[in-house]
PyMOL CGO cylinders between C-alpha atoms (Angstrom):
from pymol import cmd
from pymol.cgo import CYLINDER

trace = [
    CYLINDER, -38.51, -9.42, 26.94, -38.49, -12.52, 24.74, 0.3, 1, 1, 1, 1, 1, 1,
    CYLINDER, -38.49, -12.52, 24.74, -35.32, -14.19, 23.53, 0.3, 1, 1, 1, 1, 1, 1,
    CYLINDER, -35.32, -14.19, 23.53, -36.12, -13.20, 19.96, 0.3, 1, 1, 1, 1, 1, 1,
    CYLINDER, -36.12, -13.20, 19.96, -36.48, -9.54, 20.94, 0.3, 1, 1, 1, 1, 1, 1,
    CYLINDER, -36.48, -9.54, 20.94, -33.20, -9.69, 22.85, 0.3, 1, 1, 1, 1, 1, 1,
    CYLINDER, -33.20, -9.69, 22.85, -31.49, -11.10, 19.76, 0.3, 1, 1, 1, 1, 1, 1,
    CYLINDER, -31.49, -11.10, 19.76, -32.97, -8.33, 17.60, 0.3, 1, 1, 1, 1, 1, 1,
    CYLINDER, -32.97, -8.33, 17.60, -31.67, -5.73, 20.05, 0.3, 1, 1, 1, 1, 1, 1,
    CYLINDER, -31.67, -5.73, 20.05, -28.25, -7.37, 20.18, 0.3, 1, 1, 1, 1, 1, 1,
    CYLINDER, -28.25, -7.37, 20.18, -28.12, -7.47, 16.38, 0.3, 1, 1, 1, 1, 1, 1,
    CYLINDER, -28.12, -7.47, 16.38, -29.03, -3.79, 16.19, 0.3, 1, 1, 1, 1, 1, 1,
    CYLINDER, -29.03, -3.79, 16.19, -26.33, -2.86, 18.70, 0.3, 1, 1, 1, 1, 1, 1,
    CYLINDER, -26.33, -2.86, 18.70, -23.74, -4.91, 16.81, 0.3, 1, 1, 1, 1, 1, 1,
    CYLINDER, -23.74, -4.91, 16.81, -24.68, -3.15, 13.60, 0.3, 1, 1, 1, 1, 1, 1,
    CYLINDER, -24.68, -3.15, 13.60, -24.35, 0.31, 15.13, 0.3, 1, 1, 1, 1, 1, 1,
    CYLINDER, -24.35, 0.31, 15.13, -20.99, -0.48, 16.73, 0.3, 1, 1, 1, 1, 1, 1,
    CYLINDER, -20.99, -0.48, 16.73, -19.64, -2.05, 13.52, 0.3, 1, 1, 1, 1, 1, 1,
    CYLINDER, -19.64, -2.05, 13.52, -20.57, 1.09, 11.58, 0.3, 1, 1, 1, 1, 1, 1,
    CYLINDER, -20.57, 1.09, 11.58, -18.85, 3.30, 14.16, 0.3, 1, 1, 1, 1, 1, 1,
    CYLINDER, -18.85, 3.30, 14.16, -15.70, 1.17, 14.08, 0.3, 1, 1, 1, 1, 1, 1,
    CYLINDER, -15.70, 1.17, 14.08, -15.66, 1.18, 10.28, 0.3, 1, 1, 1, 1, 1, 1,
    CYLINDER, -15.66, 1.18, 10.28, -15.96, 4.99, 10.20, 0.3, 1, 1, 1, 1, 1, 1,
    CYLINDER, -15.96, 4.99, 10.20, -13.16, 5.47, 12.72, 0.3, 1, 1, 1, 1, 1, 1,
    CYLINDER, -13.16, 5.47, 12.72, -10.84, 3.03, 10.98, 0.3, 1, 1, 1, 1, 1, 1,
    CYLINDER, -10.84, 3.03, 10.98, -11.39, 4.57, 7.56, 0.3, 1, 1, 1, 1, 1, 1,
    CYLINDER, -11.39, 4.57, 7.56, -10.53, 7.99, 8.98, 0.3, 1, 1, 1, 1, 1, 1,
    CYLINDER, -10.53, 7.99, 8.98, -7.45, 6.56, 10.67, 0.3, 1, 1, 1, 1, 1, 1,
    CYLINDER, -7.45, 6.56, 10.67, -6.26, 5.00, 7.40, 0.3, 1, 1, 1, 1, 1, 1,
    CYLINDER, -6.26, 5.00, 7.40, -6.72, 8.23, 5.45, 0.3, 1, 1, 1, 1, 1, 1,
    CYLINDER, -6.72, 8.23, 5.45, -5.17, 10.53, 8.06, 0.3, 1, 1, 1, 1, 1, 1,
    CYLINDER, -5.17, 10.53, 8.06, -2.27, 8.40, 9.24, 0.3, 1, 1, 1, 1, 1, 1,
    CYLINDER, -2.27, 8.40, 9.24, 1.17, 8.66, 7.71, 0.3, 1, 1, 1, 1, 1, 1,
    CYLINDER, 1.17, 8.66, 7.71, 2.50, 5.72, 9.72, 0.3, 1, 1, 1, 1, 1, 1,
    CYLINDER, 2.50, 5.72, 9.72, 2.56, 2.55, 7.59, 0.3, 1, 1, 1, 1, 1, 1,
    CYLINDER, 2.56, 2.55, 7.59, 2.24, 0.20, 10.56, 0.3, 1, 1, 1, 1, 1, 1,
    CYLINDER, 2.24, 0.20, 10.56, -0.82, 2.06, 11.82, 0.3, 1, 1, 1, 1, 1, 1,
    CYLINDER, -0.82, 2.06, 11.82, -2.42, 1.91, 8.37, 0.3, 1, 1, 1, 1, 1, 1,
    CYLINDER, -2.42, 1.91, 8.37, -1.80, -1.82, 8.05, 0.3, 1, 1, 1, 1, 1, 1,
    CYLINDER, -1.80, -1.82, 8.05, -3.22, -2.55, 11.49, 0.3, 1, 1, 1, 1, 1, 1,
    CYLINDER, -3.22, -2.55, 11.49, -6.23, -0.34, 10.79, 0.3, 1, 1, 1, 1, 1, 1,
    CYLINDER, -6.23, -0.34, 10.79, -6.89, -2.17, 7.52, 0.3, 1, 1, 1, 1, 1, 1,
    CYLINDER, -6.89, -2.17, 7.52, -6.74, -5.52, 9.31, 0.3, 1, 1, 1, 1, 1, 1,
    CYLINDER, -6.74, -5.52, 9.31, -9.17, -4.23, 11.92, 0.3, 1, 1, 1, 1, 1, 1,
    CYLINDER, -9.17, -4.23, 11.92, -11.42, -2.91, 9.15, 0.3, 1, 1, 1, 1, 1, 1,
    CYLINDER, -11.42, -2.91, 9.15, -11.50, -6.37, 7.57, 0.3, 1, 1, 1, 1, 1, 1,
    CYLINDER, -11.50, -6.37, 7.57, -12.52, -7.83, 10.94, 0.3, 1, 1, 1, 1, 1, 1,
    CYLINDER, -12.52, -7.83, 10.94, -15.25, -5.20, 11.21, 0.3, 1, 1, 1, 1, 1, 1,
    CYLINDER, -15.25, -5.20, 11.21, -16.60, -6.23, 7.82, 0.3, 1, 1, 1, 1, 1, 1,
    CYLINDER, -16.60, -6.23, 7.82, -16.57, -9.87, 8.96, 0.3, 1, 1, 1, 1, 1, 1,
    CYLINDER, -16.57, -9.87, 8.96, -18.58, -8.92, 12.06, 0.3, 1, 1, 1, 1, 1, 1,
    CYLINDER, -18.58, -8.92, 12.06, -21.09, -7.10, 9.84, 0.3, 1, 1, 1, 1, 1, 1,
    CYLINDER, -21.09, -7.10, 9.84, -21.51, -10.21, 7.70, 0.3, 1, 1, 1, 1, 1, 1,
    CYLINDER, -21.51, -10.21, 7.70, -22.05, -12.34, 10.80, 0.3, 1, 1, 1, 1, 1, 1,
    CYLINDER, -22.05, -12.34, 10.80, -24.65, -9.81, 11.93, 0.3, 1, 1, 1, 1, 1, 1,
    CYLINDER, -24.65, -9.81, 11.93, -26.45, -10.18, 8.59, 0.3, 1, 1, 1, 1, 1, 1,
    CYLINDER, -26.45, -10.18, 8.59, -26.51, -13.96, 9.04, 0.3, 1, 1, 1, 1, 1, 1,
    CYLINDER, -26.51, -13.96, 9.04, -28.09, -13.51, 12.48, 0.3, 1, 1, 1, 1, 1, 1,
    CYLINDER, -28.09, -13.51, 12.48, -30.76, -11.36, 10.83, 0.3, 1, 1, 1, 1, 1, 1,
    CYLINDER, -30.76, -11.36, 10.83, -31.50, -14.03, 8.24, 0.3, 1, 1, 1, 1, 1, 1,
    CYLINDER, -31.50, -14.03, 8.24, -31.85, -16.65, 10.97, 0.3, 1, 1, 1, 1, 1, 1,
    CYLINDER, -31.85, -16.65, 10.97, -34.20, -14.41, 12.96, 0.3, 1, 1, 1, 1, 1, 1,
    CYLINDER, -34.20, -14.41, 12.96, -36.38, -13.73, 9.91, 0.3, 1, 1, 1, 1, 1, 1,
    CYLINDER, -36.38, -13.73, 9.91, -37.06, -17.43, 9.33, 0.3, 1, 1, 1, 1, 1, 1,
]
cmd.load_cgo(trace, "trace")
C-alpha cells in the first residue's frame, strides 16, 4: 500500500472517529444535569471540532 493510500485511510478513520466522538459528547451534554460534566464535554467537543478541521487540511494536502 502506498504512503498516499495509507494517509487516505488514516484520514477516513480520523473522520469516522471524530463523528462518533461528536455524537457521544452532544448526547452527554443534553442528558447530563451535572454542570462540571457538561463543561468538560463541551471542551472535548471543541477539541473534536479542531481534529475535524485538521483532518480537512490533510485532505486538501492530499488532493494537491
